[in-house]
All heavy atoms as an XYZ file, in Angstrom:
946
protein
N     -20.384      7.284     19.832
C     -19.838      8.266     20.748
C     -19.449      9.550     20.055
O     -18.598     10.266     20.545
C     -18.602      7.717     21.435
C     -18.888      6.698     22.461
C     -17.613      6.439     23.207
N     -17.796      5.282     24.031
C     -16.912      4.806     24.843
N     -15.745      5.377     24.937
N     -17.152      3.766     25.559
N     -20.028      9.777     18.944
C     -19.698     10.987     18.204
C     -20.124     12.216     18.984
O     -21.233     12.302     19.474
C     -20.398     10.953     16.851
O     -20.215     12.158     16.187
N     -19.204     13.154     19.111
C     -19.516     14.398     19.805
C     -19.214     15.548     18.863
O     -18.087     15.734     18.443
C     -18.682     14.543     21.076
C     -18.839     15.889     21.706
N     -20.025     16.297     22.257
C     -17.974     16.917     21.845
C     -19.865     17.528     22.727
N     -18.624     17.928     22.482
N     -20.260     16.302     18.533
C     -20.069     17.440     17.638
C     -20.078     18.722     18.443
O     -20.966     18.957     19.254
C     -21.180     17.503     16.587
S     -21.127     16.165     15.413
N     -19.086     19.535     18.223
C     -19.009     20.841     18.852
C     -19.902     21.781     18.057
O     -19.781     21.887     16.839
C     -17.557     21.312     18.825
C     -17.354     22.641     19.502
O     -18.325     23.293     19.916
O     -16.185     23.030     19.608
N     -20.803     22.450     18.725
C     -21.737     23.339     18.039
C     -21.041     24.457     17.288
O     -21.562     25.009     16.340
C     -22.766     23.906     19.025
C     -22.147     24.768     20.088
C     -21.683     24.376     21.289
C     -21.903     26.170     19.997
N     -21.155     25.429     21.969
C     -21.284     26.554     21.203
C     -22.150     27.151     19.041
C     -20.908     27.863     21.466
C     -21.777     28.455     19.300
C     -21.160     28.796     20.509
N     -19.835     24.795     17.677
C     -19.121     25.890     17.024
C     -18.316     25.417     15.817
O     -17.667     26.202     15.163
C     -18.193     26.584     18.015
O     -17.186     25.684     18.427
N     -18.366     24.132     15.555
C     -17.570     23.581     14.465
C     -18.434     22.687     13.600
O     -19.363     22.049     14.071
C     -16.408     22.777     15.048
O     -15.724     22.110     14.030
N     -18.111     22.628     12.326
C     -18.827     21.737     11.418
C     -18.241     20.335     11.435
O     -18.776     19.432     10.816
C     -18.757     22.261      9.985
C     -19.525     23.550      9.805
O     -20.493     23.762     10.565
O     -19.170     24.328      8.910
N     -17.138     20.157     12.120
C     -16.438     18.878     12.119
C     -16.700     18.143     13.422
O     -16.547     18.696     14.497
C     -14.912     19.092     11.929
C     -14.189     17.768     11.924
C     -14.650     19.856     10.647
N     -17.104     16.896     13.305
C     -17.329     16.079     14.497
C     -16.006     15.483     14.963
O     -15.135     15.178     14.162
C     -18.287     14.928     14.191
S     -19.968     15.454     13.883
N     -15.894     15.291     16.256
C     -14.656     14.719     16.794
C     -14.451     13.294     16.297
O     -13.326     12.858     16.114
C     -14.658     14.769     18.318
O     -15.729     14.012     18.838
N     -15.538     12.547     16.053
C     -15.371     11.185     15.538
C     -14.785     11.217     14.133
O     -14.004     10.346     13.763
C     -16.693     10.432     15.536
O     -17.577     10.976     14.582
N     -15.142     12.241     13.336
C     -14.560     12.377     12.004
C     -13.073     12.655     12.106
O     -12.281     12.120     11.342
C     -15.245     13.495     11.223
C     -16.679     13.155     10.857
O     -17.024     11.957     10.851
O     -17.444     14.094     10.578
N     -12.697     13.498     13.043
C     -11.280     13.795     13.237
C     -10.534     12.559     13.692
O      -9.447     12.267     13.202
C     -11.105     14.923     14.253
C     -11.476     16.315     13.762
C     -11.356     17.313     14.901
C     -10.590     16.729     12.606
N     -11.113     11.821     14.611
C     -10.413     10.636     15.098
C     -10.354      9.559     14.020
O      -9.358      8.855     13.921
C     -11.046     10.105     16.386
O     -12.385      9.738     16.170
N     -11.392      9.431     13.198
C     -11.342      8.489     12.086
C     -10.256      8.900     11.099
O      -9.519      8.063     10.588
C     -12.687      8.416     11.358
C     -13.704      7.535     12.061
O     -13.348      6.895     13.075
O     -14.859      7.492     11.592
N     -10.156     10.201     10.861
C      -9.143     10.704      9.946
C      -7.746     10.438     10.496
O      -6.860      9.965      9.776
C      -9.346     12.196      9.710
O      -8.385     12.681      8.815
N      -7.550     10.721     11.746
C      -6.240     10.498     12.377
C      -5.910      9.011     12.411
O      -4.786      8.609     12.128
C      -6.247     11.091     13.794
C      -4.917     10.986     14.489
C      -3.884     11.927     13.871
N      -2.641     11.787     14.587
C      -1.458     11.641     14.015
N      -1.341     11.668     12.716
N      -0.378     11.501     14.741
N      -6.907      8.188     12.766
C      -6.710      6.736     12.781
C      -6.285      6.251     11.400
O      -5.343      5.474     11.266
C      -7.987      6.008     13.222
C      -7.909      4.523     13.042
C      -7.243      3.737     13.975
C      -8.463      3.913     11.934
C      -7.144      2.368     13.805
C      -8.371      2.537     11.748
C      -7.709      1.761     12.693
N      -6.988      6.728     10.374
C      -6.692      6.320      8.999
C      -5.272      6.712      8.616
O      -4.534      5.912      8.038
C      -7.714      6.948      8.027
O      -9.029      6.532      8.422
C      -7.454      6.532      6.603
N      -4.882      7.917      8.970
C      -3.533      8.405      8.675
C      -2.470      7.520      9.336
O      -1.505      7.100      8.691
C      -3.415      9.841      9.177
C      -2.098     10.505      8.926
C      -2.065     11.910      9.504
O      -3.118     12.560      9.627
O      -0.954     12.353      9.850
N      -2.667      7.228     10.607
C      -1.708      6.405     11.354
C      -1.701      4.973     10.833
O      -0.642      4.354     10.671
C      -2.018      6.451     12.864
C      -1.752      7.857     13.398
C      -1.212      5.417     13.627
C      -2.296      8.100     14.797
N      -2.885      4.442     10.536
C      -3.015      3.076     10.044
C      -2.278      2.915      8.714
O      -1.528      1.953      8.524
C      -4.501      2.728      9.879
C      -4.761      1.291      9.558
C      -4.928      0.366     10.571
C      -4.845      0.865      8.243
C      -5.171     -0.964     10.274
C      -5.083     -0.466      7.937
C      -5.251     -1.387      8.960
N      -2.492      3.860      7.796
C      -1.826      3.800      6.493
C      -0.315      3.861      6.662
O       0.422      3.086      6.050
C      -2.342      4.920      5.562
C      -3.790      4.640      5.153
C      -1.446      5.066      4.328
C      -4.464      5.774      4.410
N       0.150      4.755      7.508
C       1.590      4.881      7.750
C       2.164      3.574      8.289
O       3.215      3.111      7.837
C       1.838      6.022      8.727
O       3.201      6.128      9.021
N       1.466      2.981      9.226
C       1.909      1.722      9.825
C       1.974      0.601      8.790
O       2.947     -0.161      8.734
C       0.955      1.339     10.961
O       1.176      0.033     11.393
N       0.939      0.490      7.977
C       0.888     -0.576      6.971
C       1.929     -0.357      5.877
O       2.476     -1.323      5.348
C      -0.510     -0.696      6.368
C      -1.558     -1.220      7.352
C      -1.113     -2.533      7.968
N      -2.157     -3.169      8.726
C      -2.294     -3.099     10.044
N      -1.447     -2.385     10.752
N      -3.255     -3.751     10.652
N       2.193      0.895      5.530
C       3.247      1.163      4.550
C       4.583      0.669      5.090
O       5.369      0.069      4.357
C       3.328      2.654      4.236
C       2.242      3.151      3.328
C       2.223      4.644      3.056
C       3.399      5.439      3.428
N       3.270      6.891      3.254
N       4.846      0.906      6.373
C       6.097      0.444      6.985
C       6.184     -1.076      6.990
O       7.275     -1.632      6.985
C       6.219      0.981      8.408
C       6.497      2.461      8.465
C       6.509      3.014      9.882
O       6.608      2.220     10.839
O       6.407      4.246     10.028
N       5.039     -1.749      6.997
C       5.003     -3.210      6.958
C       5.108     -3.756      5.533
O       5.097     -4.959      5.327
C       3.708     -3.731      7.584
C       3.578     -3.487      9.057
C       2.222     -3.928      9.595
O       1.409     -4.515      8.892
N       1.985     -3.635     10.860
N       5.181     -2.853      4.559
C       5.306     -3.283      3.173
C       3.989     -3.656      2.527
O       3.960     -4.445      1.587
N       2.895     -3.093      3.012
C       1.579     -3.388      2.448
C       1.244     -2.359      1.370
O       1.637     -1.202      1.450
C       0.504     -3.342      3.536
C       0.745     -4.291      4.704
C       0.369     -5.687      4.354
C       0.719     -6.747      5.362
N       0.424     -6.573      6.713
N       0.484     -2.790      0.380
C       0.096     -1.925     -0.721
C      -1.264     -1.278     -0.507
O      -1.990     -1.602      0.430
N      -1.623     -0.370     -1.413
C      -2.851      0.407     -1.251
C      -4.134     -0.422     -1.269
O      -5.085     -0.112     -0.546
C      -2.815      1.394     -2.417
C      -1.902      0.781     -3.414
C      -0.902     -0.002     -2.627
N      -4.171     -1.474     -2.066
C      -5.382     -2.291     -2.133
C      -5.623     -3.026     -0.816
O      -6.752     -3.108     -0.326
C      -5.303     -3.286     -3.293
C      -5.138     -2.670     -4.685
C      -4.957     -3.751     -5.731
C      -6.321     -1.776     -5.009
N      -4.564     -3.562     -0.250
C      -4.661     -4.271      1.030
C      -5.038     -3.310      2.152
O      -5.884     -3.616      2.984
C      -3.315     -4.941      1.318
C      -3.193     -5.651      2.624
C      -3.715     -7.090      2.513
N      -3.443     -7.837      3.707
C      -2.430     -8.669      3.874
N      -1.567     -8.863      2.895
N      -2.270     -9.297      4.994
N      -4.419     -2.147      2.170
C      -4.702     -1.146      3.201
C      -6.162     -0.694      3.100
O      -6.863     -0.607      4.116
C      -3.738      0.055      3.070
C      -2.302     -0.389      3.398
C      -4.174      1.189      3.989
C      -1.237      0.648      3.075
N      -6.603     -0.440      1.886
C      -7.998     -0.027      1.686
C      -8.965     -1.083      2.209
O      -9.926     -0.772      2.914
C      -8.251      0.230      0.202
C      -9.663      0.660     -0.110
C      -9.873      0.913     -1.591
O      -9.089      0.421     -2.425
O     -10.848      1.612     -1.904
N      -8.695     -2.321      1.895
C      -9.548     -3.427      2.352
C      -9.580     -3.520      3.875
O     -10.647     -3.693      4.481
C      -9.041     -4.741      1.749
O      -9.743     -5.830      2.271
N      -8.418     -3.409      4.495
C      -8.337     -3.498      5.960
C      -9.080     -2.339      6.629
O      -9.738     -2.536      7.645
C      -6.880     -3.527      6.410
C      -6.174     -4.824      6.081
C      -4.730     -4.856      6.546
O      -4.313     -3.982      7.334
O      -3.997     -5.760      6.110
N      -8.980     -1.154      6.058
C      -9.687     -0.002      6.621
C     -11.198     -0.152      6.459
O     -11.961      0.198      7.361
C      -9.198      1.295      5.986
C      -7.835      1.779      6.465
C      -7.296      2.878      5.564
C      -7.915      2.270      7.903
N     -11.637     -0.673      5.314
C     -13.066     -0.896      5.094
C     -13.611     -1.896      6.114
O     -14.706     -1.710      6.646
C     -13.326     -1.386      3.674
C     -13.178     -0.301      2.638
C     -13.272     -0.825      1.220
O     -13.182     -2.030      0.962
N     -13.433      0.093      0.274
N     -12.836     -2.938      6.397
C     -13.255     -3.927      7.392
C     -13.386     -3.313      8.780
O     -14.135     -3.804      9.613
C     -12.272     -5.098      7.440
C     -12.353     -6.003      6.244
C     -11.324     -7.112      6.315
C     -11.329     -7.934      5.048
N     -10.254     -8.924      5.023
N     -12.663     -2.233      9.023
C     -12.721     -1.547     10.319
C     -13.796     -0.457     10.350
O     -13.907      0.281     11.314
C     -11.348     -0.969     10.661
C     -10.373     -2.050     11.091
C      -8.947     -1.543     11.138
N      -8.044     -2.507     11.724
C      -7.599     -3.602     11.127
N      -7.995     -3.904      9.910
N      -6.762     -4.417     11.742
N     -14.557     -0.365      9.258
C     -15.677      0.561      9.230
C     -15.336      2.000      8.902
O     -16.133      2.899      9.149
N     -14.177      2.228      8.321
C     -13.794      3.585      7.938
C     -14.493      3.939      6.629
O     -14.581      3.126      5.714
C     -12.259      3.707      7.789
C     -11.542      3.318      9.087
C     -11.859      5.102      7.337
C     -11.883      4.184     10.278
N     -14.985      5.160      6.539
C     -15.702      5.644      5.370
C     -14.828      5.565      4.119
O     -13.657      5.960      4.142
C     -16.137      7.094      5.628
C     -16.911      7.666      4.461
O     -17.989      7.123      4.157
O     -16.421      8.643      3.864
N     -15.415      5.080      3.029
C     -14.677      4.894      1.773
C     -14.093      6.203      1.246
O     -12.972      6.221      0.732
C     -15.580      4.254      0.728
N     -14.831      7.289      1.371
C     -14.340      8.583      0.889
C     -13.113      9.030      1.683
O     -12.166      9.595      1.117
C     -15.440      9.637      0.981
N     -13.118      8.768      2.976
C     -11.979      9.118      3.823
C     -10.754      8.293      3.432
O      -9.645      8.821      3.305
C     -12.332      8.897      5.294
C     -11.287      9.290      6.324
C     -10.988     10.781      6.254
C     -11.764      8.919      7.721
N     -10.964      7.008      3.204
C      -9.869      6.123      2.785
C      -9.287      6.613      1.462
O      -8.066      6.768      1.325
C     -10.363      4.668      2.638
C     -10.844      4.118      3.975
C      -9.259      3.785      2.048
C     -11.593      2.796      3.872
N     -10.161      6.874      0.510
C      -9.725      7.321     -0.814
C      -8.925      8.613     -0.738
O      -7.882      8.745     -1.379
C     -10.940      7.504     -1.746
O     -11.632      6.252     -1.841
C     -10.521      7.949     -3.124
N      -9.406      9.555      0.076
C      -8.693     10.841      0.158
C      -7.316     10.679      0.786
O      -6.350     11.307      0.340
C      -9.518     11.871      0.921
O      -9.569     11.584      2.294
N      -7.187      9.824      1.790
C      -5.874      9.609      2.410
C      -4.928      8.867      1.469
O      -3.749      9.209      1.373
C      -6.017      8.846      3.727
C      -6.370      9.715      4.885
N      -5.443     10.447      5.582
C      -7.563      9.982      5.467
C      -6.041     11.121      6.551
N      -7.333     10.859      6.489
N      -5.437      7.849      0.776
C      -4.587      7.089     -0.137
C      -4.183      7.935     -1.349
O      -3.089      7.762     -1.883
C      -5.283      5.805     -0.586
C      -5.427      4.728      0.488
C      -6.249      3.560     -0.036
C      -4.074      4.252      0.990
N      -5.053      8.856     -1.756
C      -4.748      9.717     -2.903
C      -3.597     10.675     -2.609
O      -2.952     11.172     -3.534
C      -5.986     10.498     -3.315
N      -3.328     10.915     -1.343
C      -2.228     11.808     -0.964
C      -0.860     11.161     -1.108
O       0.155     11.822     -0.928
C      -2.402     12.284      0.483
C      -3.569     13.235      0.623
O      -3.924     13.939     -0.310
N      -4.164     13.246      1.799
N      -0.845      9.878     -1.413
C       0.424      9.146     -1.512
C       0.769      8.971     -2.991
O      -0.020      8.451     -3.772
C       0.330      7.784     -0.798
C      -0.032      8.018      0.667
C       1.639      7.026     -0.929
C      -0.490      6.790      1.384
N       1.942      9.416     -3.347
C       2.415      9.374     -4.720
C       2.590      7.929     -5.194
O       3.021      7.058     -4.432
C       3.765     10.120     -4.786
C       4.283     10.227     -6.183
O       3.582     10.784     -7.040
O       5.412      9.741     -6.417
N       2.250      7.689     -6.456
C       2.390      6.337     -7.024
C       3.840      5.853     -6.975
O       4.088      4.661     -6.808
C       1.866      6.299     -8.463
C       0.367      6.428     -8.574
C      -0.415      5.322     -7.861
O       0.116      4.208     -7.663
O      -1.563      5.585     -7.483
N       4.788      6.758     -7.120
C       6.197      6.358     -7.025
C       6.524      5.822     -5.635
O       7.337      4.904     -5.493
C       7.109      7.528     -7.368
C       7.052      7.898     -8.829
O       6.802      7.064     -9.691
N       7.245      9.170     -9.111
N       5.897      6.396     -4.617
C       6.129      5.914     -3.258
C       5.617      4.479     -3.099
O       6.275      3.650     -2.482
C       5.459      6.839     -2.238
C       5.772      6.455     -0.807
C       5.195      7.410      0.223
O       4.704      8.503     -0.145
O       5.243      7.054      1.408
N       4.446      4.200     -3.689
C       3.927      2.825     -3.621
C       4.870      1.861     -4.323
O       5.107      0.751     -3.833
C       2.526      2.745     -4.227
C       1.463      3.370     -3.399
C       0.655      4.409     -3.754
C       1.074      3.016     -2.057
N      -0.195      4.710     -2.727
C       0.033      3.870     -1.667
C       1.512      2.055     -1.149
C      -0.588      3.798     -0.429
C       0.907      1.980      0.099
C      -0.132      2.838      0.452
N       5.411      2.269     -5.467
C       6.351      1.409     -6.197
C       7.613      1.173     -5.377
O       8.152      0.058     -5.360
C       6.700      2.019     -7.552
O       5.556      2.058     -8.375
N       8.077      2.197     -4.674
C       9.249      2.042     -3.795
C       8.949      1.082     -2.644
O       9.800      0.269     -2.271
C       9.669      3.395     -3.237
C      10.340      4.301     -4.239
C      10.643      5.684     -3.665
O      10.827      5.797     -2.433
O      10.687      6.648     -4.446
N       7.756      1.182     -2.078
C       7.375      0.288     -0.984
C       7.328     -1.145     -1.491
O       7.803     -2.069     -0.813
C       6.025      0.722     -0.372
C       6.173      2.083      0.315
C       5.512     -0.325      0.621
C       4.856      2.741      0.687
N       6.776     -1.346     -2.699
C       6.733     -2.685     -3.299
C       8.145     -3.209     -3.530
O       8.449     -4.376     -3.247
C       5.952     -2.651     -4.608
N       9.006     -2.353     -4.015
C      10.396     -2.723     -4.264
C      11.100     -3.103     -2.955
O      11.810     -4.106     -2.886
C      11.106     -1.561     -4.955
S      12.699     -1.972     -5.643
N      10.866     -2.320     -1.916
C      11.448     -2.616     -0.602
C      10.936     -3.946     -0.049
O      11.702     -4.723      0.533
C      11.153     -1.500      0.399
C      11.891     -0.207      0.085
O      12.849     -0.240     -0.728
O      11.504      0.840      0.635
N       9.639     -4.214     -0.232
C       9.052     -5.470      0.242
C       9.675     -6.656     -0.490
O       9.985     -7.682      0.118
C       7.535     -5.464      0.053
N       9.889     -6.495     -1.781
C      10.509     -7.554     -2.573
C      11.965     -7.745     -2.184
O      12.440     -8.875     -2.054
C      10.378     -7.225     -4.060
C      10.631     -8.354     -5.039
C       9.756     -9.561     -4.747
C      10.391     -7.867     -6.462
N      12.665     -6.654     -1.960
C      14.066     -6.737     -1.538
C      14.178     -7.428     -0.178
O      15.072     -8.232      0.039
C      14.683     -5.351     -1.477
C      16.165     -5.378     -1.144
C      16.782     -3.993     -1.207
O      16.501     -3.189     -0.312
O      17.548     -3.748     -2.151
N      13.239     -7.144      0.711
C      13.227     -7.787      2.020
C      13.011     -9.297      1.876
O      13.627    -10.096      2.563
C      12.131     -7.167      2.890
C      12.110     -7.661      4.300
C      11.066     -6.915      5.124
C      11.011     -7.438      6.532
N       9.976     -6.755      7.329
N      12.147     -9.680      0.953
C      11.850    -11.092      0.708
C      13.035    -11.800      0.050
O      13.398    -12.910      0.431
C      10.610    -11.196     -0.183
C      10.225    -12.576     -0.611
C       9.334    -13.211      0.384
C       8.780    -14.521     -0.169
N       8.190    -15.300      0.887
N      13.654    -11.147     -0.939
C      14.728    -11.761     -1.718
C      16.105    -11.616     -1.092
O      16.934    -12.493     -1.212
C      14.790    -11.118     -3.105
C      13.689    -11.440     -4.075
C      13.790    -10.541     -5.293
C      13.778    -12.890     -4.484
N      16.342    -10.482     -0.498
C      17.683    -10.143     -0.053
C      18.246     -9.071     -0.957
O      17.860     -8.949     -2.124
N      19.141     -8.302     -0.430
C      19.690     -7.153     -1.155
C      20.523     -7.619     -2.353
O      21.343     -8.504     -2.242
C      20.543     -6.318     -0.202
C      20.853     -4.944     -0.704
C      21.391     -4.072      0.413
C      21.568     -2.666     -0.041
N      20.379     -1.854      0.117
N      20.266     -6.998     -3.493
C      21.065     -7.262     -4.687
C      20.740     -8.550     -5.418
O      21.398     -8.879     -6.394
N      19.733     -9.287     -4.986
C      19.385    -10.553     -5.650
C      18.597    -10.280     -6.919
O      17.924     -9.277     -7.047
C      18.529    -11.427     -4.722
C      19.193    -11.814     -3.441
C      20.128    -12.956     -3.636
C      20.758    -13.296     -2.301
N      21.313    -14.562     -2.186
N      18.701    -11.204     -7.844
C      17.967    -11.123     -9.100
C      16.989    -12.290     -9.196
O      17.216    -13.355     -8.617
C      18.938    -11.175    -10.286
C      19.854     -9.970    -10.361
C      19.112     -8.722    -10.772
O      18.541     -8.650    -11.844
N      19.107     -7.734     -9.898
N      15.922    -12.068     -9.934
C      14.893    -13.082    -10.132
C      14.932    -13.519    -11.581
O      14.916    -12.672    -12.481
C      13.494    -12.486     -9.818
C      12.400    -13.477    -10.122
C      13.425    -12.032     -8.380
N      14.990    -14.829    -11.815
C      14.917    -15.275    -13.200
C      13.453    -15.277    -13.634
O      12.545    -15.116    -12.832
C      15.577    -16.644    -13.398
C      14.920    -17.765    -12.612
O      13.732    -17.628    -12.241
O      15.577    -18.776    -12.372
N      13.263    -15.444    -14.918
C      11.915    -15.317    -15.468
C      10.942    -16.311    -14.839
O       9.778    -15.984    -14.599
C      11.959    -15.495    -16.991
C      10.614    -15.285    -17.628
C      10.103    -14.001    -17.794
C       9.846    -16.359    -18.054
C       8.869    -13.786    -18.364
C       8.606    -16.153    -18.629
C       8.124    -14.866    -18.778
O       6.894    -14.665    -19.334
N      11.400    -17.529    -14.565
C      10.517    -18.559    -14.008
C       9.994    -18.187    -12.623
O       8.875    -18.540    -12.266
C      11.240    -19.908    -13.935
C      11.563    -20.459    -15.314
O      10.821    -20.118    -16.274
O      12.537    -21.215    -15.435
N      10.795    -17.482    -11.849
C      10.367    -17.107    -10.498
C       9.638    -15.766    -10.473
O       9.088    -15.376     -9.451
C      11.568    -17.062     -9.562
C      12.131    -18.443     -9.308
C      13.188    -18.414     -8.257
C      13.682    -19.841     -8.038
N      14.808    -19.878     -7.140
N       9.629    -15.091    -11.590
C       9.000    -13.780    -11.668
C       7.527    -13.851    -11.274
O       7.041    -13.018    -10.509
C       9.153    -13.223    -13.081
C       8.589    -11.846    -13.274
C       8.848    -11.371    -14.698
C       8.200    -10.034    -14.942
N       8.422     -9.564    -16.307
N       6.810    -14.861    -11.772
C       5.385    -14.999    -11.452
C       5.153    -15.226     -9.968
O       4.194    -14.694     -9.395
C       4.758    -16.135    -12.263
C       4.626    -15.888    -13.759
C       4.061    -17.120    -14.451
C       3.759    -14.681    -14.035
N       6.038    -15.973     -9.357
C       5.921    -16.213     -7.917
C       5.993    -14.897     -7.147
O       5.194    -14.647     -6.240
C       7.049    -17.150     -7.464
C       7.106    -17.371     -5.975
C       8.295    -18.244     -5.585
C       8.393    -18.352     -4.092
N       9.547    -19.147     -3.674
N       6.902    -14.044     -7.518
C       7.066    -12.782     -6.817
C       6.002    -11.757     -7.217
O       5.662    -10.880     -6.433
C       8.486    -12.252     -6.984
C       9.468    -13.113     -6.262
C      10.333    -13.939     -6.951
C       9.488    -13.146     -4.875
C      11.224    -14.765     -6.271
C      10.370    -13.968     -4.187
C      11.237    -14.780     -4.889
N       5.440    -11.920     -8.402
C       4.302    -11.085     -8.782
C       3.114    -11.418     -7.877
O       2.428    -10.516     -7.389
C       3.930    -11.303    -10.250
C       4.929    -10.717    -11.225
S       4.517    -11.042    -12.946
C       3.336     -9.741    -13.219
N       2.892    -12.708     -7.644
C       1.806    -13.120     -6.739
C       2.076    -12.643     -5.318
O       1.167    -12.217     -4.613
C       1.632    -14.639     -6.769
C       0.937    -15.148     -8.011
C       0.546    -16.607     -7.907
N       1.681    -17.489     -7.687
C       2.433    -18.014     -8.652
N       2.157    -17.756     -9.913
N       3.436    -18.816     -8.376
N       3.326    -12.707     -4.892
C       3.695    -12.245     -3.552
C       3.324    -10.778     -3.364
O       2.673    -10.409     -2.381
C       5.198    -12.461     -3.321
C       5.743    -11.735     -2.124
C       5.467    -12.190     -0.840
C       6.515    -10.594     -2.269
C       5.964    -11.520      0.273
C       7.015     -9.916     -1.165
C       6.736    -10.386      0.109
N       3.723     -9.933     -4.305
C       3.426     -8.507     -4.186
C       1.933     -8.225     -4.329
O       1.393     -7.360     -3.640
C       4.230     -7.702     -5.209
C       5.723     -7.604     -4.932
C       6.444     -6.910     -6.089
C       5.998     -6.879     -3.620
N       1.268     -8.973     -5.197
C      -0.180     -8.808     -5.339
C      -0.896     -9.159     -4.047
O      -1.842     -8.481     -3.646
C      -0.711     -9.672     -6.480
O      -0.239     -9.192     -7.709
N      -0.425    -10.189     -3.366
C      -1.053    -10.591     -2.095
C      -0.831     -9.551     -0.999
O      -1.590     -9.489     -0.036
C      -0.525    -11.952     -1.641
O       0.785    -11.844     -1.119
N       0.184     -8.725     -1.171
C       0.442     -7.653     -0.209
C      -0.362     -6.395     -0.545
O      -0.299     -5.402      0.167
C       1.936     -7.340     -0.140
C       2.727     -8.499      0.482
C       4.164     -8.191      0.680
C       4.500     -7.383      1.871
N       4.234     -7.889      3.188
N      -1.130     -6.467     -1.642
C      -2.044     -5.386     -1.965
C      -1.531     -4.335     -2.916
O      -2.051     -3.224     -2.952
N      -0.539     -4.681     -3.728
C      -0.035     -3.722     -4.696
C      -0.776     -3.878     -6.015
O      -1.175     -4.975     -6.394
C       1.474     -3.890     -4.906
C       2.267     -3.486     -3.706
C       2.735     -4.430     -2.819
C       2.509     -2.149     -3.443
C       3.444     -4.055     -1.683
C       3.216     -1.765     -2.319
C       3.684     -2.727     -1.436
N      -0.944     -2.769     -6.710
C      -1.592     -2.765     -8.017
C      -0.629     -3.354     -9.040
O       0.584     -3.349     -8.841
C      -1.976     -1.338     -8.402
C      -2.989     -0.731     -7.457
C      -3.263      0.716     -7.803
C      -4.204      1.342     -6.789
N      -4.418      2.775     -7.045
N      -1.184     -3.853    -10.149
C      -0.365     -4.525    -11.158
C       0.805     -3.683    -11.645
O       1.922     -4.182    -11.751
C      -1.227     -4.955    -12.344
C      -2.120     -6.122    -12.010
O      -1.867     -6.856    -11.059
N      -3.183     -6.283    -12.778
N       0.564     -2.408    -11.944
C       1.662     -1.590    -12.469
C       2.734     -1.352    -11.403
O       3.904     -1.201    -11.726
C       1.152     -0.275    -13.072
C       0.615      0.718    -12.079
C       1.444      1.661    -11.498
C      -0.726      0.708    -11.737
C       0.953      2.581    -10.596
C      -1.231      1.627    -10.833
C      -0.384      2.559    -10.254
N       2.354     -1.350    -10.116
C       3.335     -1.193     -9.038
C       4.181     -2.453     -8.917
O       5.390     -2.384     -8.687
C       2.620     -0.894     -7.722
C       1.917      0.442     -7.726
C       0.879      0.580     -6.636
O       0.421     -0.387     -6.051
N       0.491      1.824     -6.363
N       3.541     -3.599     -9.101
C       4.250     -4.886     -9.068
C       5.262     -4.946    -10.203
O       6.429     -5.285     -9.997
C       3.249     -6.065     -9.166
C       3.967     -7.375     -9.386
C       2.369     -6.128     -7.925
N       4.826     -4.580    -11.381
C       5.704     -4.614    -12.558
C       6.879     -3.654    -12.379
O       8.026     -3.995    -12.671
C       4.902     -4.303    -13.838
C       3.939     -5.464    -14.120
C       5.817     -4.051    -15.023
C       2.864     -5.156    -15.137
N       6.584     -2.474    -11.879
C       7.640     -1.475    -11.648
C       8.668     -1.994    -10.640
O       9.872     -1.858    -10.845
C       7.015     -0.165    -11.163
C       7.992      0.981    -11.083
C       8.572      1.388    -12.422
O       7.887      1.299    -13.449
O       9.752      1.807    -12.426
N       8.202     -2.608     -9.568
C       9.112     -3.129     -8.546
C       9.959     -4.270     -9.094
O      11.160     -4.349     -8.824
C       8.320     -3.602     -7.331
N       9.359     -5.136     -9.889
C      10.087     -6.283    -10.424
C      11.166     -5.888    -11.424
O      12.129     -6.626    -11.614
C       9.121     -7.278    -11.060
C       8.460     -8.233    -10.069
C       7.295     -8.953    -10.705
C       9.471     -9.223     -9.516
N      11.028     -4.735    -12.048
C      12.042     -4.271    -13.010
C      13.422     -4.217    -12.370
O      14.423     -4.407    -13.043
C      11.682     -2.883    -13.538
C      10.573     -2.867    -14.539
C      10.323     -1.442    -14.995
C       9.157     -1.374    -15.961
N       8.882      0.026    -16.364
N      13.468     -3.974    -11.082
C      14.745     -3.855    -10.384
C      15.369     -5.208    -10.055
O      16.522     -5.268     -9.647
C      14.566     -3.055     -9.093
C      14.018     -1.686     -9.321
N      14.790     -0.636     -9.772
C      12.766     -1.194     -9.199
C      14.042      0.435     -9.900
N      12.804      0.132     -9.550
N      14.591     -6.289    -10.216
C      15.065     -7.596     -9.770
C      15.109     -8.663    -10.852
O      15.617     -9.740    -10.621
C      14.174     -8.109     -8.622
C      14.238     -7.248     -7.399
C      13.312     -6.234     -7.203
C      15.245     -7.428     -6.461
C      13.379     -5.423     -6.078
C      15.314     -6.625     -5.342
C      14.383     -5.617     -5.158
N      14.549     -8.391    -12.023
C      14.543     -9.388    -13.090
C      15.898     -9.400    -13.768
O      16.409     -8.363    -14.180
C      13.407     -9.114    -14.102
C      13.473    -10.083    -15.261
C      12.065     -9.189    -13.413
N      16.487    -10.592    -13.871
C      17.849    -10.714    -14.365
C      17.975    -10.515    -15.869
O      19.000    -10.057    -16.333
C      18.443    -12.074    -13.969
O      17.604    -13.113    -14.423
N      16.947    -10.857    -16.641
C      17.008    -10.638    -18.088
C      15.714     -9.992    -18.544
O      14.643    -10.325    -18.073
C      17.209    -11.945    -18.878
O      16.101    -12.793    -18.626
C      18.504    -12.634    -18.488
N      15.837     -9.109    -19.515
C      14.661     -8.454    -20.081
C      14.197     -9.152    -21.356
O      13.193     -8.785    -21.933
C      14.965     -6.984    -20.379
C      15.184     -6.179    -19.122
O      14.672     -6.573    -18.061
O      15.866     -5.159    -19.214
N      14.930    -10.164    -21.798
C      14.617    -10.842    -23.061
C      13.291    -11.574    -23.005
O      12.624    -11.695    -24.024
C      15.719    -11.849    -23.414
C      17.069    -11.219    -23.475
O      17.228    -10.022    -23.226
N      18.065    -12.018    -23.809
N      12.936    -12.113    -21.878
C      11.783    -12.995    -21.778
C      10.498    -12.275    -21.423
O       9.504    -12.906    -21.179
C      12.047    -14.085    -20.747
C      13.213    -14.952    -21.115
O      13.664    -14.936    -22.254
N      13.703    -15.732    -20.168
N      10.490    -10.974    -21.340
C       9.280    -10.267    -20.917
C       8.289    -10.161    -22.007
O       8.311     -9.908    -23.067
C       9.620     -8.890    -20.357
C      10.295     -9.048    -19.025
C      10.449     -7.718    -18.328
O      11.389     -6.983    -18.671
O       9.645     -7.426    -17.432
């Protein structure tokens, strides 16, 4: 159903895909999902890879780390600490939500009770 306006180089389907991608990413971020998971879900919906990449690139890495931290805090509870033995469990949890390894590590820094065992 793509409709291109002859006076414009941009097709309306491209605009709607762009808007959909923007809204979808915002929604998934609010759900505590990471960039890898969001990218995968958008690809499954047939969104162009370049469009996905450009939208995800607009989001600062610190924001992703904050989202990961918030997701972990929601899972654990406010102010809780994770001992070293449970650290791997929560690393898998954040990875399953689509966060990159360095984002997982950054988020866990706020919850690991001792730094001796790292």
